[in-house]
N, C-alpha and C positions, 0 to 999 in steps of 0.2 A: 856702329854708328848710332848716335842718340839724337833725338829730336827734342828741342825745348818744349816744355809744357805738355808733353804727351804722357798720359797716365796709362799704366797697364792695369790699374785697379778699377775695374768696372763699377764695383760697389760704391766707390766714392763720387761717381759722376751723378749729376742731377738728372731727374726724370723730366722729359718734355712731352707735352701731349702730341700724339701723332698728327692729329688734325687740330688746327687752332679754332678759335671762336667763330671764324668765318667758314669753317669746314674745309680748310686748305692745309696742305703740307707747307712747312716753313720754306718760303722762297729763298731765304738766305743760304739754304743748303744746295741750291741750284749750282751746278758745276764745281761743287766742293768735293775734294778728295778726302776720304777717311774711312773709319771703321764705325759701325753702328750696331746697336742691339735693340731688338724689338720685343716688346712686352705686351701681354694681353691686358684685359680690363682690370684684373686683379694684381697686375704688376709681376706676373710670373714670366720668366724668360721664354721666348718662343724661337728666336733666330738671332744669329750673329753673322754679319757679313761686312764686306768692304767694297768700295766702289770709287770710280773716278768721277762719278756724279751721284752723290748721295740722294739728291732729290728725285732723279729719274728712277733709281733703284727702289726708293721708298714708294713711289707711285706704282711700280710693278708689283711690289709686295702687297700693297693695299688691295689691288685688284685680285691677286692670287689668294690672299688670306685675309679678307676684310674683317672677319670676326676675331682675328688675333692681333690686330694692329691698333693698339690704344696708347701705348707709351713708348718712349724712345730715349736712348742714351747714345751719345756719339762723341767722337774725337775727329778733328780734321787735321790734315797736314797740308803744307804748301806745295810740296813737290811729290809727284807720284813715285812711290818706291814700293814695289810689290812685296819685297821681303820684309819691310817694316810693317806694312799693313797685315801681312800674314802672321807675323809674330804677335802683333797686338791682338788679332783675332784669336790666335791660339792661347794667349795669356788669359783673355776674357773667358773663353770656353772652359779653361782649366779651373776657373773660380766657381764653376757650377758642377754639382754632382748630377749632371743631366746628360746621359749619353746620347739622347735624342738629338742634341745639337750637332753631333758629329755623324749622325746617320745619313747615308746618301739618299735614302728614300725621303727622309724629312727635308733634306736640303732641296731635293727636286721639287717638292711642293711649293717652295718659296722662290725657286730660280728658273724653273722650266715652264714653257707654255702650258696652259690649262688644257687637259685632254677631255674635251666634251664628249668623246665617244663612250666614256664610262657611264654616261647618263642614258645611253640607248636602252630602250625597252626590248623585251624579247621580240616583239612585233617589228621594231625598228631593225633589229639584227637580221631577222628573216628577210625583210624588204631589201636590206643592204646586200645580203648574200644572193638574192635572186635578181637584183637590179643590174642594169648596164652601167657603164662608167658615168654617164650624165645623171642618171637617177641617183647613183651613189653620192655624187658630189652634192646634188640638191639636198639629199637627206642629211649629209654631214653639215651643210650650211644651216639647215633648219635646226638641227640639234645644237650647233654652236650658238645660234641666235637665242635659243631658249636659255642656255647657260648664261649667255651675256645678259639677257634680261634679268635673270636671277641675281647676277652680280650687281648690276646697276640698281636694282631694287634694294639690295642689301646696303650698298653705299649710300643711297638716298635715305634709307632708314637711319643710317648713322649720322646723317646731316652733312655728308661729304659734298663739297662743291668742286672737287678736283676734276678737271677736264680729262676725259679719257677717250681715246680712239683706238679701236681694235684694228689689227692688220687684216683686211678683207681676204687676202690671198690664203692666209692660214686657215680661215674658216672652211675652205674647200677640203681641207684635210682633217676637219673636226677639231682644230686647235684654236685656242684664243691666246693672243699676246698683244700687248700694246704696240702701236705703230710708232 
């Protein structure tokens, strides 16, 4: 099955800024289905993914990897078709001699909630180990809020005006993800 106007040649697509002059992600990508590639400040490939709503995915990636989201290339399709999206993604990845794009650990940095627990100090770890369930939850929420503040500062420094809201329930587990 072929789709009109879909290119499997990532190199031939134009670069678009991740954030526009107003510090926002392109609203035209809201509820658009497609494949996208994310590049850092120097236009080095960082991630290739596909989504049923490119805008929401880009928002998640910006929060998870704010220092690696500067440029974007994408292709949209009208009807969701996972096998076509996966094939385009596979074709795009094959154009780069960069095995990190296929690494599960690398993918997780872009697609899984942020684990704030890795920011715990030795003292935090001791407090957690010696605490009861309520004090452990409080500590995890505090750590998550610290990481959230760092993310928000990083986004602000970038000039981002993208509205973000984190899921408060996940903070109790030391995780950050958009709501």
